[in-house]
KENU-368202 format. One record per residue: residue in one letter; x, y, z of N, C-alpha, C, O in turn. Coordinates in steps of 0.2 Angstrom, whole numbers, padded with zeros to 4 digits, always signed. Example, Ala and Ser with C-alpha at 12.3 -4.5 7.8 and 13.67 -1.06 7.14 Angstrom:
// residues 2
a+0066-0028+0039+0062-0022+0039+0066-0016+0039+0071-0017+0042s+0064-0011+0035+0068-0005+0036+0064+0000+0039+0067+0006+0040
//
This chain:
// residues 123
m+0004-0006+0000+0000+0000+0000+0004+0006+0000+0009+0007+0004d+0003+0011-0004+0007+0017-0005+0005+0022+0001+0000+0022+0004i+0010+0026+0002+0009+0031+0008+0003+0036+0007+0000+0037+0012l+0002+0037+0001-0004+0042-0001-0010+0038+0002-0014+0041+0005l-0011+0032+0000-0017+0028+0002-0017+0027+0010-0023+0028+0013e-0012+0026+0013-0011+0025+0020-0014+0032+0023-0017+0032+0028r-0011+0037+0021-0013+0044+0024-0021+0045+0023-0024+0048+0027i-0023+0044+0017-0030+0045+0016-0034+0040+0021-0039+0043+0024i-0033+0034+0022-0036+0030+0026-0036+0033+0033-0041+0033+0037e-0030+0035+0035-0029+0039+0042-0034+0044+0043-0037+0045+0048c-0034+0048+0037-0039+0054+0038-0046+0052+0038-0050+0055+0042i-0048+0047+0034-0055+0045+0034-0057+0042+0041-0062+0044+0044g-0052+0038+0044-0053+0036+0051-0059+0031+0051-0062+0029+0046p-0061+0028+0057-0066+0023+0058-0073+0026+0059-0078+0022+0059r-0074+0032+0059-0081+0035+0060-0086+0033+0055-0084+0033+0049h-0091+0031+0057-0097+0029+0053-0099+0035+0048-0100+0040+0051g-0099+0034+0042-0102+0039+0037-0096+0043+0034-0097+0047+0030a-0090+0042+0037-0084+0046+0035-0083+0045+0027-0081+0050+0023k-0083+0039+0025-0082+0037+0018-0087+0041+0013-0086+0043+0008k-0093+0040+0016-0099+0043+0012-0098+0051+0011-0099+0054+0006e-0096+0054+0017-0095+0061+0017-0090+0063+0012-0090+0068+0008l-0084+0060+0012-0079+0061+0007-0081+0060+0000-0080+0064-0004a-0085+0055-0001-0087+0053-0008-0092+0059-0010-0091+0061-0016e-0096+0061-0006-0100+0067-0008-0096+0073-0010-0098+0076-0015h-0091+0074-0006-0087+0080-0007-0084+0080-0014-0083+0085-0017l-0081+0074-0015-0078+0073-0022-0082+0072-0028-0080+0072-0033g-0089+0071-0026-0093+0069-0032-0093+0063-0035-0094+0062-0041i-0091+0058-0031-0090+0051-0033-0095+0046-0029-0097+0048-0023h-0096+0040-0031-0100+0035-0027-0095+0032-0022-0089+0031-0023p-0098+0031-0016-0095+0028-0010-0091+0022-0012-0086+0020-0009n-0094+0018-0017-0090+0012-0018-0083+0013-0021-0079+0009-0021v-0082+0019-0024-0076+0021-0027-0071+0021-0021-0065+0018-0022i-0073+0024-0016-0068+0024-0010-0067+0017-0007-0061+0016-0005t-0072+0013-0007-0071+0006-0005-0066+0003-0009-0062-0001-0007n-0067+0004-0016-0062+0001-0020-0055+0003-0019-0050-0001-0020w-0054+0010-0017-0047+0012-0015-0045+0008-0009-0039+0006-0009l-0049+0008-0004-0047+0005+0002-0045-0003+0001-0041-0006+0005n-0048-0006-0004-0047-0013-0005-0042-0014-0010-0040-0020-0012g-0039-0009-0013-0033-0009-0018-0035-0011-0025-0031-0012-0029r-0042-0010-0026-0044-0012-0033-0044-0006-0038-0045-0006-0044n-0043+0000-0035-0043+0006-0039-0038+0012-0036-0038+0012-0030k-0034+0015-0040-0030+0020-0038-0032+0027-0040-0028+0032-0041s-0038+0028-0042-0040+0034-0044-0040+0040-0039-0041+0046-0040y-0039+0038-0033-0038+0043-0027-0032+0048-0029-0032+0053-0027r-0027+0046-0033-0022+0050-0035-0024+0057-0038-0021+0062-0037r-0030+0056-0042-0032+0063-0045-0036+0067-0041-0038+0073-0043y-0037+0065-0035-0041+0069-0030-0037+0072-0024-0040+0074-0019v-0030+0071-0025-0026+0073-0019-0027+0080-0016-0028+0081-0010n-0028+0085-0021-0029+0092-0018-0036+0092-0015-0036+0096-0009e-0041+0089-0018-0048+0090-0015-0048+0086-0008-0051+0088-0003i-0045+0080-0007-0044+0076-0001-0041+0080+0004-0043+0081+0010a-0035+0083+0002-0031+0087+0007-0036+0093+0010-0036+0095+0016a-0039+0097+0005-0043+0102+0007-0049+0100+0012-0051+0103+0017f-0052+0094+0010-0058+0092+0014-0056+0090+0021-0059+0092+0026y-0050+0087+0022-0047+0085+0029-0043+0091+0032-0041+0090+0038g-0042+0096+0029-0038+0102+0031-0031+0100+0033-0028+0102+0037v-0028+0096+0028-0021+0094+0029-0017+0096+0023-0020+0098+0018s-0011+0096+0023-0007+0098+0017-0006+0092+0012-0007+0086+0014v-0005+0094+0006-0004+0089+0001+0002+0085+0002+0003+0079+0001d+0007+0089+0004+0014+0086+0006+0013+0080+0011+0016+0075+0011y+0008+0082+0016+0007+0077+0021+0004+0070+0018+0006+0065+0019l-0001+0071+0014-0004+0065+0010+0001+0061+0006+0001+0055+0006l+0005+0065+0003+0010+0062-0002+0016+0059+0002+0020+0055-0001g+0016+0060+0009+0022+0057+0012+0028+0061+0012+0034+0059+0014n+0028+0068+0010+0033+0072+0009+0034+0076+0016+0039+0080+0016a+0029+0076+0020+0030+0079+0027+0026+0075+0032+0021+0072+0031d+0029+0076+0038+0026+0073+0044+0020+0077+0047+0016+0075+0050s+0021+0084+0046+0016+0088+0048+0010+0089+0044+0010+0089+0037k+0004+0089+0047-0002+0089+0043-0004+0097+0041-0008+0098+0037e+0000+0101+0043-0001+0108+0042+0000+0110+0035+0004+0108+0031k-0004+0115+0032-0004+0117+0025+0002+0123+0025+0004+0126+0030q+0004+0123+0019+0009+0129+0018+0006+0135+0017+0000+0136+0016p+0010+0141+0018+0007+0147+0017+0005+0148+0009+0007+0145+0005d+0000+0152+0008-0004+0153+0002+0001+0154-0004+0000+0152-0009s+0006+0158-0003+0011+0160-0008+0014+0154-0011+0017+0154-0017q+0015+0148-0007+0018+0143-0010+0013+0137-0013+0015+0133-0016n+0007+0138-0011+0002+0133-0013+0001+0132-0020+0000+0126-0022e+0001+0137-0025+0000+0136-0032+0005+0131-0035+0003+0126-0038n+0011+0133-0034+0017+0129-0037+0017+0122-0034+0018+0117-0038q+0016+0122-0028+0016+0115-0024+0010+0111-0027+0011+0105-0027a+0004+0114-0028-0001+0110-0030+0000+0107-0037-0002+0101-0038v+0003+0111-0041+0004+0108-0048+0009+0102-0047+0008+0097-0050k+0015+0103-0043+0019+0098-0042+0016+0092-0039+0017+0086-0041d+0012+0093-0034+0009+0087-0031+0004+0083-0035+0004+0077-0035e+0000+0087-0039-0004+0083-0044+0000+0079-0049-0002+0074-0050l+0006+0082-0051+0010+0078-0056+0013+0072-0052+0012+0066-0055i+0015+0073-0046+0018+0067-0043+0013+0062-0041+0014+0056-0042a+0007+0064-0039+0001+0060-0038-0001+0056-0044-0002+0050-0044f-0001+0059-0049-0004+0056-0056+0001+0051-0058-0001+0045-0060y+0008+0053-0058+0013+0048-0060+0015+0043-0055+0019+0038-0056g+0013+0044-0049+0014+0039-0044+0021+0037-0042+0025+0042-0040d+0023+0031-0043+0030+0029-0041+0035+0032-0045+0041+0031-0043v+0034+0035-0050+0039+0039-0054+0043+0044-0050+0049+0045-0051k+0039+0046-0045+0042+0051-0040+0048+0048-0037+0053+0052-0035d+0048+0042-0036+0054+0039-0032+0060+0039-0036+0065+0039-0033d+0060+0040-0042+0065+0040-0047+0067+0047-0049+0072+0048-0052l+0064+0052-0046+0065+0059-0048+0068+0063-0042+0065+0062-0036t+0073+0067-0043+0076+0071-0037+0071+0077-0037+0068+0079-0042p+0072+0081-0032+0068+0088-0032+0070+0092-0037+0066+0096-0040d+0077+0092-0039+0079+0096-0045+0076+0094-0051+0074+0098-0056d+0075+0087-0052+0072+0084-0058+0064+0087-0059+0062+0089-0064i+0061+0087-0053+0054+0090-0053+0054+0097-0054+0050+0099-0058d+0059+0101-0052+0059+0108-0053+0060+0109-0061+0058+0114-0064d+0065+0105-0064+0066+0106-0071+0060+0104-0075+0059+0108-0080l+0056+0099-0073+0050+0098-0076+0045+0104-0076+0041+0106-0081m+0045+0107-0070+0040+0113-0069+0043+0119-0074+0038+0122-0077v+0049+0120-0074+0052+0125-0079+0050+0124-0086+0048+0128-0089a+0051+0117-0088+0049+0115-0095+0041+0116-0096+0040+0119-0102m+0037+0115-0091+0030+0115-0092+0028+0123-0093+0024+0125-0097r+0031+0127-0088+0030+0134-0089+0032+0137-0096+0028+0141-0099a+0038+0135-0098+0040+0137-0104+0035+0135-0110+0034+0139-0114k+0033+0129-0110+0028+0127-0115+0022+0130-0115+0019+0132-0120a+0019+0132-0109+0013+0135-0108+0014+0143-0110+0009+0145-0114e+0020+0146-0109+0021+0152-0112+0021+0152-0119+0018+0157-0122r+0024+0147-0122+0025+0147-0130+0017+0146-0132+0016+0149-0137n+0013+0142-0129+0007+0141-0132+0003+0148-0131-0002+0149-0135k+0004+0151-0126+0000+0157-0124+0002+0162-0130-0003+0166-0133k+0008+0163-0132+0010+0167-0137+0008+0165-0144+0006+0170-0148k+0007+0159-0145+0005+0156-0151-0003+0158-0152-0005+0160-0157k-0006+0157-0146-0013+0159-0147-0015+0166-0148-0019+0168-0151s-0010+0171-0145-0011+0178-0146-0008+0181-0152-0009+0187-0154g-0005+0176-0156-0002+0178-0162+0004+0182-0162+0006+0185-0167v+0008+0182-0156+0014+0185-0156+0020+0181-0158+0025+0183-0158
//
């Protein structure tokens, strides 16, 4: 079981109805969460930001990059959210990437987005 799923399970806890509340917040059927918990589905990776917001924890905490559940200051949240979504989406690939590799990917994505923006505006 990966750390992300372990942390999600920890956040859900044993309280009756907790899975249903999370499912409603995410706009998914409660059976999807049951499938996550049983290891039949890893779609939880695409909901990392929403799950973190719902439980009031940081995305870094859910991904196992921090032991503290506290969120980062707002000024850092946007870049970190993009990084976290990429890492969550690609899963185990993050184990083979250094922080510098991830930063390089972010720079490349920003450059590509800027080129696309210029292309759309005809510059």
